[in-house]
KEBATOR-735948 format. One record per residue: x, z, y of N, C-alpha, C, CB in turn; residue in one letter. Coordinates in pm, whole numbers, plus 50000, padded with zeros to 5 digits. Atoms other than C-alpha are relative to their C-alpha. Glycine has a CB too. Layout:
# residues N
XZYXZYXZYXZYA
...
//
This chain:
# residues 321
500835000049881500005000050000500875000050125499065012150000M
499264999849874501184993250355499885013750064499484989050096T
500014987049934501955022650577499624998950146501365006649986N
500425001649861500295010350895499245012350048499134987550017H
500754989149938499045037451128498914994150089500945009450082S
501175004749928495655033851297499565010350104498854997049903Y
500664991849899494215047551621498574994950014500764999550139A
501415003549986490415048051645499535004850137499145006349886I
500494996749867489105046752001498484998749999500644990750110I
501454999950011485475057051981499585003449859499414986650042G
500294995550136484625078051675498505002449986500805012949966T
501444999250016480925070251648499564993349872499314993750119G
500585006250119478755050451409500934989749938498684993650035A
499105010450050481335022551379501405005549978500044988250098I
498644994950013484685038851448500125011349900500495004850133G
499974989150096483835069951249499894995149857498905009950029G
500215005250135482645049950951501244992649948498794990649997F
498875007950048485495024650926501305008050005500134987250082Y
498824991449996488145049451038500035009849885500065007550131G
500104991050114486895073450774500404993249871498615005449988G
499625007550120487235046650506501514997749994499274986649995L
498565002149997490795039350618500755012749962500454995250138L
499324987650036491805075850600499765003449853499525011750089Q
500304997350140490065079950264500904991949907498534997049970K
499145008750081492195051050135501485003650011499814985650041A
498624995449990495385068950241500754995850124500734995349883G
499345004149876496145053450580500095011750097499254988250065F
499874990349892497395074750868499074995750113501505001250050E
501015003549902494475075351112499915011150105498634997649932V
500124990749888494195091651455498724996750077501274999350094H
501325002149942490735096251608499925005850141498925006249910F
500304995149865489955098651980498505002950008500434989650109L
501394995849992486735117952037499695005250139499695010649895L
500444994549872484695130152330499215012849972499154989650082N
500834988150015481755153752284500145006549863498564996550026T
499894994550136482385158251908501375006049971499714989249899D
498614996450027486035168051949500145013649931500785000050128Y
499824986650055485805205651884499415001049860499355010450091E
500654999450131483395201251594500844993049893498604993850006Y
499245007850098485445174251421501375006449974500184985550047V
498694993550018488715192551479499895011549901500545005250136R
500184988450088487315222951297499404996449865499135010150068K
500795002550120485045206651040500244986549933498575001050033N
499745013150056486245170950985498834990450018500335001349854G
501025010549993484075140150931499224999649869500644986350029L
500875001750116481115136050698499444985850005498845010749998V
500525013650010480215100750585498994999549886501164989649978I
501015003150101476935094750406499944984849989498595006250037E
499965014450015477055059850261499264995749875501444995049996S
500645005950116475065038050028501034997249889499284987050038K
498935002650097478435031949858500655012749948501054991150062D
499444987250044479115068949805500365008950118501234997649914G
499734990549893479245099550029501415005849985498955011450000D
498724992950006482545115950121500205007950127501164990149978F
499674991449886483925142550352501505000350020499455014449979T
498604998349964487255142650531500115013650068500524988350095L
500014986449949487835179650576500995002050114500295009649889E
499014999149891490855174650800500294986150051501325007049951Q
499665012749937491385146351045500915002650119498714992350043V
499194999449877493825139151326499084997250117501214989849996N
501005001249894491395145751612500655003150135498805009449974A
499434998449867492245142351980498894998250104501154989850025Y
500875002249885490395145652308500784994050117499345013150042Q
499105004649895493375134552514500864988849944500875011850055N
499285011550054494815099752458501515001650015499544987250068V
498574998149979498195110952593500655007949887500255007250133Q
499474992150111498585133852292500074992049870499165012449980E
500015008150120498065105852040501304992249986498804990350001M
498775007850017501065087951887499724985150013500645003149862P
500165014550008501605050551934499774995949855501244992750057P
500405004050135500125032551635500224985149978498545003649973C
499835014150034500524999551453498764991750033500344998649852D
501275006849974496844990751497499125009450080499314995649868V
500994992549924494385002551760498644993449979500375000750153V
501355004950021490734998751666499125005350114499445004449861V
500874996349888488454998651972498564999049952500254990850126V
501394999650044484965009551869499115006450106499885007649868A
500834995749889483685019852211498874990150023500835001750128L
500985009449948480495005052348500644992350117498695007550045K
499415008249894481314976852589499745005850139499454985749993T
500264993549871479794997752870501135009450040498695007749995T
498874991249970482965019052848501334992450006500105010949895Q
498765007750003485484990552848500845001550127499704985549977N
499224997749878486474998653206501045011149982499075003550117H
499034989450028488335028453052501234995049925499335010849921L
498925004750087490555006852832501364998450069499614987049940L
498685000749937493295000253092500735013450005499874994750141P
499374986850006493905037953083500225004649856499145010250074Q
499954994850136493235044452716501054993349912498664998549936L
499195007450096495295017352548501525001550017499664985750007L
498545000249989498835017752698500745011149926500375000650143P
499234989750072499885051852553500044997949849499425013550029P
500105001850144498945039552204500784988149947498564998649961L
499425012850038500945007352202501485001149968499794990050110L
498625003150031504164999652024500274985650044500315002149848K
499665013649959505974966952082499094989649934501454996949967E
500775009950074503944948751815498625004949957500784995749878N
501324994650035500724968951806498944989050008499635011850092T
501155009049999497664948551713498765007750044499784993749860M
501234993849952494324955851878498824992949935499914999450157I
501195005350066491074951251686498785005250077499945004149849V
501194996449923487884950851896498774999049911499854990950124L
501244999750077484864961551690498865002150100500025011349889L
500984999249893482384953751965499054988149995500695000650137Q
500995010649989479294933152035500244991350123498605005850003N
500055008049879478834904852281501194990950023499865008750116G
498945009349959481144881252468500795005950116499404986550040L
499184997149884484044886352706500985011449986499135002950111G
499134988350011485804917352574501464996249979499535008949887A
498615003850026488904899552444500674994650127500074989449889E
499445005349875489404880752772500335011350097499014990150067E
499764988449914489084913452964501275007349958498815009649997F
498844992850051491664929952741501294992350025499835002849851L
498805008349984494104900952762500504999850144499724985849954A
499594999949860494144903953141501035010950029498795001850089N
499044989349970496054936753129500915003249881499255012650041F
499074998650113497634935552781500214986049942499435010049889I
499905014150040498704899152754500934997349883500454991950115P
498955002850098501514903352500499765006649864501325004650054H
500334994050129499734920652212498924991749932499535014750018H
501065007350071497694903351941498665007250015500374998449851P
501354994749985493964908152000499114993249897499464997850145I
500865005150107491574904351710498585004950025500505004649860I
501404996549990487814903551744499455003249863499194988850066G
500624996250125485924921651472498495001250017500575013249948G
501465000149991482204915051422499445007049877499454985450011L
500494991650109480494941651212498544996749969500145014950035C
501385001150046477384933651012499735012149914499744986549921F
500124987250067476524969350923498875007950062501335007950007V
501014990549952473674994350952500625013949987498644998949918C
499334987149999475405026651051499615007350127501544998449989S
500384991949884474325054951282500765013249997498475002550002N
499514986349991475845087351405498775009150009500975002050123K
501214991850007473255113751311500245014450042499434999749860V
499654986649955475085144951427501475000550030499625010549895G
498564998949971478495157651541500834997649874500325013950059P
499145002950114481065142651307499264995849876500825011749969G
500855003250115478275129751082499504985750014498815010049987H
500345014249997477915092451012499144996749878501284991150003I
500855004350111475145077150800500034984849992498545005150017R
499905014450026475815042550655498854996049909501394996349936H
501225003550071472545026450545500104987249919498884998850096L
500035013250065473314990450454501144991350051498654993150025D
499005010149967475794961550459501355006650035499514991350118Y
498714994249967479284967250604501144990150019500375009349894G
498945010049989481234934450616500444998350145499524986449942V
499445002949868483534927450912500584985849997501115010450039I
499405013149982484324892051024501085001150106498944989250039T
498854998949912487754889551186500444986250047501175007249929L
499455012349943489064862451419500935003750113498864990450049A
499014996649898492094862151648499704992850131501414996549952E
500215005349865491804857052023501094989950035499985011350104Y
499085010149950493394825952171499744998050149499854986549922S
500235000849856493924824652550499414986750047501285002350071P
500515013049956493054787652567498594997049950500934989149953N
501365001950047489684792352400499884991549876499194994050106G
500035008150121490644770952103500135008849876501134989450004Q
499854992050122490474783051742501465003349973499414992549881P
498634995650027493564803451655500404997649856500165014650033A
499715002050141493274796451284500065013249924501294992649984G
499834988050083493794820750997501455004550014499634997249848I
498654995849966496814838951133500505010949904500065005050144T
499424989350080499194862750961499485013750046501544999650008E
500584987549950497844890351188498665002949932499824999550152N
501284998150067494394884851040500205004249855499174987150006L
499774996750141495774886050687500485014449983501034990249939R
499504986250007497584918850756498855009850012501055002550112V
501134990949981494444935850887499054999249881499254996750130I
500915001850113492324921150608500525007249876499814985249970A
499444993150117494704934750342499785015150011501504996949985R
500224985749981494504969550491498535003649981500475004450139D
501434997150009490724968350524499514999049855499204990350089F
500445001650139490284955850170500495011649912500494986649943E
499524988150071492444984550041499105012050028501455003250039Q
500924989349964489985007250222498564996949959500065002550149A
501325004050047487044989950050499094995550114499355011549926Q
500745006049889485994973450378499994984949977500635003750141I
500115014450025484704938550301500324992350128498594996449949A
499605007749883486234912650535499814985149975501455002950036T
500045014649998485714876150621500924995650113498524994450020I
499105005149898488434857250809499464986950055501434998149943L
500555011949934487384831151062501064994250093498715003550078N
499005006749916489504805551245499655000350148500164985749956E
500495002549864487384804951561499255012350052499084987650004D
500614987849947486654836851757498744997050080500995007550087L
501175003049916484244820352002498794996849912500304988150094I
501105002950092482124806151720499525012949932500444989749895L
500364987550068482214839751543499165008950089501265007549955T
500754991349909480994858351850498604994350029500775001850133R
501325005949981478144833651915499135002049876500124985150033W
500794997950122477084836951552499505014449992500854996749875K
500484986049999476904874951588498865001650099501165009750035K
501084999249901474744870051897498684994749944500394992350125L
501245004950061472244851251680499155011749951500324990349882V
500744988050041471304885451542499845009950115500715006949883W
500024989349899472204908251832499024997450113501365001850057N
500885002849886470234890652104498545003449967500104985350041V
501404996850024466784891651942499755014449958499454990849896P
500374987150057466954924351752500385011850089500655001549866Y
499694989549904468814946152001499024999750117501444998650052N
500885001049883466744932752288498565003649970500054986150055G
501424997750030463304932652125499755014249952499534990249895L
500204986350046463814966751965499805009550117501195004649914S
500164991749880464134981752313498694996750071501194998050096V
501205004149927461384961652481498735004449928499994984850020I
501214997350078458894967552198500015013649932499834989349896L
499934986550055460045002452096499764999749848498965009350069N
500255002350142460374992051733501314999149922499194987149981A
498855002350087462754991851438499924985949943500065010649887D
499945013850051463754960251253498834996949907501334997849927T
501105002250092461064964550989498714996950075499815012149910N
501205002349920458324966551251500044986450069499835011150105Q
499875013149935459664936051433499724988749902501404998450059L
500155010850097459784915051118498614999849936501055001449891M
501324999450061456364926550997498934993050083499615014349977A
500965006549911454634910451296500364985150012499995006850141N
499665014350005454434872551263500334994550138498854992149939K
499745005149865454384867051641501425003750045498965005550099H
498664995649959457554887451699501064993649911500115015549994I
499065007250085459234871651399500264986050055499484999349855R
499835013349940458594837751559500815000850129498624993550028H
499244998349876459904850551892501475002549970499425011550083L
498604997550039463054863851723500684986949959500075010249884A
499425012850041463604829751566500234990950120499084993049898E
499825008149879463074812251901501215004750081498735000650087D
498834994849930465644835252061501284996149927499915015250012L
498835004450076468074827351780500354985550031499755001649850M
499755014249972467664790251850500574998150141498704991949984R
499385000849868468484796252216501475003849994499275009050100E
498594996450017471694813852114500784988349941500135012449909V
499365011750060472524783651898500234989250105499144994449885V
499845009749892471954761452202501135004150094498704998550079A
498894995349917474324783152404501344997149936499865014850027G
498755002950071477014779952139500334985150003499915004849855A
499795014550001476524742252128500584995150132498684992749973A
499455003849870477344740452500501525001250003499405008650109A
498554998250008480874751152400500574993149876500355014850000F
499535007950113481144726952112499995007349868501364995350028G
500074992350123480314753051849498644997649934500225015150028R
501235003250073477754742951587499645011349905500154986649924T
500534989950092475644769151413498814993749928499575013250077I
501065007350070473484753451141498735008249985500494995949863P
501304993450017469804761151086500025009949885498924989649977D
499974991150116470624776950752500515013950038500874994049890V
499504987049957472454804750938498865008350059501144998450103F
501174993049945469264813651128499145005449887499184990750090I
500804995650114467354815150801500665011649927499764988349904E
499264989150064470074837250655499825013150077501504996549989K
500164987949918469824861950947498585005549988500344997150147M
501384995650016466034863050920499795006449863499034988250019L
500154994850136466244868350546500675013649984500574990049898D
499294987250007468844896050576499215011050069501404998850063H
500724989849923466754913950837498715004149930499704994850140T
501204996750077463604911850626500335009449884499344987349948E
499614991950116465474927650333500685013150040500914992149910K
499294988349950467254953550549499105012349997500524997450143M
500754987649986466204989750532499605001650148500855012249950K
500424998249860464224999150848501145006050083498755009250009P
498784996849926466915001551114499734999850150501144990149965Y
500034999649854467055012451476501314994550051499755014550052L
498795006549951469514989951656500785009350092499664987150073T
499154991749914472405003951856499465000550143501444994750001S
500545000049864470764993452183498765008750010499694985850045M
501184991450002467515010552088500415014750000499144997049878K
499544986250003469375042652003500615004150133501035001949888L
499454997049869471305040752330498905002650102500914988650048D
501114998349907468055036852521499325013549977498994988649985C
500664987450031466455066352342500845012050041499705000849851D
499094988949966469515087952413500345000450149501274999049919R
499695000549858469665078052779501384994850032499855013350057G
498695005849977472965059652741499874986250064500794999049868N
500025013849948473845027652929499854989949888501274997150080P
500255010350100472734996452745501044988850012498584994350016L
499025010950000475104968352644499334986750038500674998949861E
500755011949959472964943352832500934988750042499045003550114V
499135010649947475814924752999500794993149889500975005850103E
499195006050107477984919652690499154991649907500725010949920A
500825006750101475104909252464499154988950059499125010149931I
500855010449939472934889352709500564994350129498645005650026L
499555004949869474394887253059501154990349991500385011550086G
498835008950010477774872352969499674986749931501115007049924N
500375012950061476374846152726499124991450091499275002449869P
500865007649910473704836352979500814993450112498925009050061L
499195005649891476254831753258500914988949949500845011150065R
499155010450056478594812053033499204987249972500675004949872M
500845011750028475754789252921499584993150128498775004149920A
500415005749871474614784453281501134991650060499605011250098K
498865007549948478104773753384500204986949924501275008549992L
499895012250081478014748453100498784991050016500185003749853A
501165008349973474704734953231498825002049907500404986049996G
501064997450097472424751052971499185012150044500585002249858V
500914989049968469384772453058499395005349871498894995450099D
500554993450118468134797552802498875009250048501125008249921L
501054992649928464744808852941499515012549928498844991050023P
500474987950068463654833252669501045011150009499684996949853R
498934990149985467034850652676500045005450142501344994049963M
499974995749860466874851653056498905010250027499854987950094W
501094990549980463474868953050500305013249930498674994149948M
499634987850072464684893752787501065007750077500504996649859L
498944993749920467764900652999499425007350120501004989550048Y
500594993849881465674907853310499215012449962499104990050073Q
500774988450045463394931353117500935011649964499124996349880Q
499074989550040466334950452971500725006050120501024994549901L
499384994749878467994953553312499065009750070500394988450096K
500984990949940464784969253442499985013349926498604993650000F
500054987750080464644994253155501285008050019499784996749851I
498714993149984468345002353190500075007150134501164990049987D
499984994049866467935009053562499025011650010499664989550105T
501034989849990464745029253522500295012549916498684994349958Q
499704988750087466155051453250500915009750075500664995349866N
499254991049912467235080353471501055008049924499055009450070S
499014992550079469175096153183501254991849972499405004649869R
498885008950033471525066353158501185003050091499594985250014C
498824996449925474695082653288501234997449914499955014750046Q
498805002750079478095069353173500715012949960500964991050078P
499294988350050479955094652959501484997150001499515003749856R
498575002549985483625097653041500745004349875500555007350122S
499094996150107486435099852791501305004550067500264988349898I
498794994949937489405121352887501204991249966500265014549956N
498815008150022492565101252933501285007650030499954987550086T
498794991949976494925128953041499615014450019500784994950123H
//
């Protein structure tokens, strides 16, 4: 087994789950936490999973990024609403050849990161997983779990299947994390939006889980129409997403256990919504390419209203020193 060390920035439903699997497999893992810090430091992490429950009684837990060691791989699992913190959070964790893996939704995060860390490999990771944080240091994994990995290329062209991707994939597979390698990050991100746009957005607007959305024929049709708009947005950048992919996403969602999306949970908890990464950025990019996406635009406007009206939506800081 390789001896790569991992830093997990954002130990929630995604970072806690995948970071926990990496530590369980024997990797050196360092977790940055915020509100759960004291609890996790004393009690560790509990992972309930459809693939088998496990507890990490002792973890390397930190509330201060300056106390963390530089690592071979930094996994960013923050919500994109906290990405403005990354210019402070990342530099103390970087070695000369540290790779950064962004396990985030939406478009634009890799470009943002490359602006201030231009000389480190940046890999986008798209998680198809049903996982929630249900309590301090307590993650519940309900379904799926595969991560699609693709490397960022500054010129927007496909980077191909790079050695960096293979290195991360080998580590993840040793940790029983299913991976798919993709040559084209932009295509990969648009394909993830095929699911994220309709289900994150509609779950908030309609106050519903995935099962309720799919059980109503009118909303199922609306979800499919939104998916087709995402496909049109991708096509504006020369990326083709076939109809069979839409059918696959609909089929997966119908078979999925009832699931509250991350945006729905954020709304219920009074957290900022990832409206810009999931809808705003794709809409603006499509507009610049001469493509209007009217259903997505209406969904975006509705979500912006809800995000603004939710008086509990206050950004939560993460200590950096």
